[in-house]
C-alpha positions as a Python dict, from the first residue, in 0.01 Angstrom:
ca = {
    (1, 'M'): (0, 0, 0),
    (2, 'V'): (184, 270, 193),
    (3, 'L'): (323, 205, 538),
    (4, 'E'): (355, 476, 797),
    (5, 'G'): (674, 680, 826),
    (6, 'S'): (798, 1036, 785),
    (7, 'G'): (676, 1044, 428),
    (8, 'S'): (1002, 930, 269),
    (9, 'R'): (933, 597, 105),
    (10, 'I'): (1112, 323, -82),
    (11, 'K'): (981, 22, -273),
    (12, 'G'): (972, -320, -107),
    (13, 'G'): (1192, -459, -384),
    (14, 'V'): (1490, -285, -224),
    (15, 'L'): (1424, -455, 109),
    (16, 'I'): (1380, -791, -65),
    (17, 'A'): (1712, -747, -247),
    (18, 'R'): (1891, -673, 82),
    (19, 'L'): (1744, -981, 253),
    (20, 'N'): (1826, -1199, -49),
    (21, 'M'): (2185, -1074, -40),
    (22, 'L'): (2208, -1177, 325),
    (23, 'R'): (2070, -1521, 242),
    (24, 'R'): (2338, -1564, -25),
    (25, 'L'): (2604, -1459, 228),
    (26, 'G'): (2499, -1698, 504),
    (27, 'G'): (2145, -1820, 479),
    (28, 'Q'): (1870, -1747, 726),
    (29, 'V'): (2128, -1741, 1008),
    (30, 'R'): (2283, -1427, 856),
    (31, 'V'): (1940, -1270, 806),
    (32, 'D'): (1851, -1335, 1171),
    (33, 'E'): (2186, -1196, 1288),
    (34, 'V'): (2114, -868, 1109),
    (35, 'L'): (1748, -849, 1212),
    (36, 'E'): (1842, -888, 1579),
    (37, 'R'): (2019, -551, 1556),
    (38, 'L'): (1695, -376, 1457),
    (39, 'P'): (1408, -247, 1671),
    (40, 'P'): (1132, -506, 1731),
    (41, 'V'): (886, -327, 1500),
    (42, 'D'): (1140, -343, 1213),
    (43, 'R'): (1210, -712, 1279),
    (44, 'A'): (841, -794, 1275),
    (45, 'L'): (784, -607, 948),
    (46, 'L'): (1086, -763, 775),
    (47, 'R'): (981, -1113, 880),
    (48, 'Q'): (648, -1072, 702),
    (49, 'A'): (598, -1112, 330),
    (50, 'I'): (737, -795, 173),
    (51, 'L'): (559, -679, -139),
    (52, 'P'): (807, -567, -407),
    (53, 'V'): (588, -284, -540),
    (54, 'A'): (456, -162, -204),
    (55, 'W'): (597, 152, -45),
    (56, 'Y'): (783, 117, 286),
    (57, 'P'): (941, 383, 508),
    (58, 'L'): (1283, 487, 381),
    (59, 'E'): (1398, 499, 744),
    (60, 'L'): (1340, 122, 768),
    (61, 'N'): (1569, 67, 471),
    (62, 'L'): (1836, 296, 618),
    (63, 'R'): (1828, 107, 950),
    (64, 'L'): (1844, -227, 769),
    (65, 'D'): (2139, -111, 557),
    (66, 'S'): (2328, 6, 866),
    (67, 'A'): (2270, -325, 1044),
    (68, 'I'): (2386, -517, 735),
    (69, 'A'): (2704, -310, 715),
    (70, 'E'): (2778, -365, 1086),
    (71, 'V'): (2743, -742, 1047),
    (72, 'V'): (2884, -804, 700),
    (73, 'S'): (3177, -564, 697),
    (74, 'P'): (3237, -394, 1031),
    (75, 'E'): (3592, -299, 931),
    (76, 'D'): (3479, -128, 608),
    (77, 'E'): (3113, -35, 622),
    (78, 'G'): (3150, 186, 313),
    (79, 'R'): (3239, -119, 106),
    (80, 'A'): (2936, -300, 246),
    (81, 'F'): (2704, -23, 125),
    (82, 'I'): (2857, -36, -224),
    (83, 'D'): (2814, -415, -226),
    (84, 'M'): (2448, -376, -125),
    (85, 'G'): (2393, -150, -422),
    (86, 'R'): (2568, -394, -655),
    (87, 'S'): (2354, -679, -525),
    (88, 'S'): (2035, -476, -574),
    (89, 'A'): (2134, -399, -933),
    (90, 'D'): (2202, -767, -1000),
    (91, 'E'): (1862, -864, -869),
    (92, 'A'): (1667, -587, -1042),
    (93, 'L'): (1847, -597, -1376),
    (94, 'H'): (1826, -975, -1401),
    (95, 'G'): (1456, -949, -1313),
    (96, 'E'): (1181, -697, -1373),
    (97, 'Q'): (1418, -421, -1489),
    (98, 'S'): (1606, -634, -1743),
    (99, 'V'): (1451, -423, -2022),
    (100, 'F'): (1701, -150, -1930),
    (101, 'I'): (1999, -366, -2025),
    (102, 'R'): (2130, -349, -2379),
    (103, 'R'): (2461, -525, -2405),
    (104, 'G'): (2733, -282, -2512),
    (105, 'E'): (2517, 23, -2440),
    (106, 'P'): (2573, 160, -2087),
    (107, 'H'): (2441, 496, -2207),
    (108, 'F'): (2103, 338, -2277),
    (109, 'L'): (2072, 220, -1918),
    (110, 'L'): (2198, 549, -1774),
    (111, 'S'): (1959, 744, -1997),
    (112, 'Q'): (1679, 555, -1823),
    (113, 'A'): (1790, 687, -1481),
    (114, 'P'): (1484, 914, -1441),
    (115, 'R'): (1249, 615, -1493),
    (116, 'I'): (1457, 376, -1283),
    (117, 'Y'): (1464, 628, -996),
    (118, 'R'): (1085, 598, -971),
    (119, 'F'): (1117, 221, -913),
    (120, 'Y'): (1295, 297, -586),
    (121, 'Y'): (1199, 639, -450),
    (122, 'A'): (870, 824, -403),
    (123, 'V'): (1022, 1173, -369),
    (124, 'G'): (1272, 1357, -586),
    (125, 'S'): (1405, 1301, -935),
    (126, 'R'): (1719, 1198, -1122),
    (127, 'T'): (1855, 1336, -1449),
    (128, 'Y'): (2102, 1199, -1704),
    (129, 'E'): (2362, 1388, -1905),
    (130, 'S'): (2595, 1221, -2155),
    (131, 'T'): (2941, 1376, -2122),
    (132, 'G'): (3127, 1158, -2372),
    (133, 'P'): (3125, 818, -2544),
    (134, 'R'): (3204, 644, -2215),
    (135, 'S'): (3090, 889, -1951),
    (136, 'A'): (2780, 1048, -1805),
    (137, 'I'): (2660, 1247, -1506),
    (138, 'L'): (2352, 1157, -1304),
    (139, 'R'): (2203, 1420, -1075),
    (140, 'T'): (1949, 1360, -801),
    (141, 'F'): (1727, 1649, -693),
    (142, 'S'): (1489, 1693, -399),
    (143, 'A'): (1544, 1348, -249),
    (144, 'E'): (1451, 1320, 118),
    (145, 'N'): (1664, 1182, 398),
    (146, 'V'): (1984, 1175, 193),
    (147, 'T'): (2263, 991, 371),
    (148, 'E'): (2616, 919, 257),
    (149, 'A'): (2545, 548, 313),
    (150, 'D'): (2248, 552, 74),
    (151, 'C'): (2460, 740, -180),
    (152, 'L'): (2718, 459, -158),
    (153, 'T'): (2446, 206, -245),
    (154, 'I'): (2360, 419, -548),
    (155, 'I'): (2727, 418, -653),
    (156, 'G'): (2736, 38, -625),
    (157, 'W'): (2409, 2, -814),
    (158, 'H'): (2531, 208, -1108),
    (159, 'E'): (2876, 44, -1115),
    (160, 'R'): (2712, -297, -1148),
    (161, 'A'): (2452, -169, -1396),
    (162, 'I'): (2727, -35, -1622),
    (163, 'E'): (2906, -373, -1601),
    (164, 'L'): (2587, -559, -1688),
    (165, 'S'): (2549, -326, -1988),
    (166, 'G'): (2897, -420, -2110),
    (167, 'G'): (3099, -130, -1971),
    (168, 'L'): (3443, -235, -1849),
    (169, 'S'): (3610, -109, -1531),
    (170, 'P'): (3323, 123, -1435),
    (171, 'R'): (3396, 410, -1201),
    (172, 'V'): (3132, 615, -1026),
    (173, 'T'): (3242, 913, -820),
    (174, 'H'): (3020, 1131, -605),
    (175, 'P'): (3169, 1482, -592),
    (176, 'M'): (2850, 1655, -478),
    (177, 'C'): (2624, 1521, -203),
    (178, 'R'): (2327, 1670, -22),
    (179, 'A'): (2437, 1484, 290),
    (180, 'R'): (2755, 1697, 274),
    (181, 'G'): (2567, 2024, 214),
    (182, 'A'): (2542, 2037, -169),
    (183, 'A'): (2220, 2146, -339),
    (184, 'H'): (2187, 1807, -512),
    (185, 'C'): (2371, 1475, -546),
    (186, 'E'): (2588, 1419, -850),
    (187, 'Y'): (2730, 1089, -975),
    (188, 'H'): (3004, 1092, -1240),
    (189, 'C'): (3003, 763, -1430),
    (190, 'S'): (3278, 643, -1662),
    (191, 'W'): (3390, 312, -1811),
    (192, 'E'): (3627, 163, -2066),
}
């Protein structure tokens, strides 16, 4: 199933994770509060059964993320985007993507970044490079509709993924971003 949009697509599992996060933060009341900020067509789509493996327009996800940030953390929307990424990692890595978790081996999970990327995005690719016993660089190439907000969700996702893999005090920095004019996005991951 592919829904109409500009061509940039994301899996329904991401949308489900966002709505589940809202339910944990305040039940259906919080979900409705966020949905009311969206265009009617988005509200109608998000109130239907979302299929986790179906493709949905990336623009829908970006609008949903922005509405969540406005409601959940209006004073620090950047933190809200990181928290959304962390919540998505929790849901995915305790569910269908649990095979990527090997306790005490964050490098194993990060080495799977190219495969994991395909669970979320239809366009582009991600690479992995080990840079030390407790560090790595992930690079994303040719992604469409790159926004700094989406990059923050990716930071949160990988921080939480490293924690779930046993890495302590994970840090993910984002020195290069296509949304800021770089040729690709780069995420520097480290942990103790």
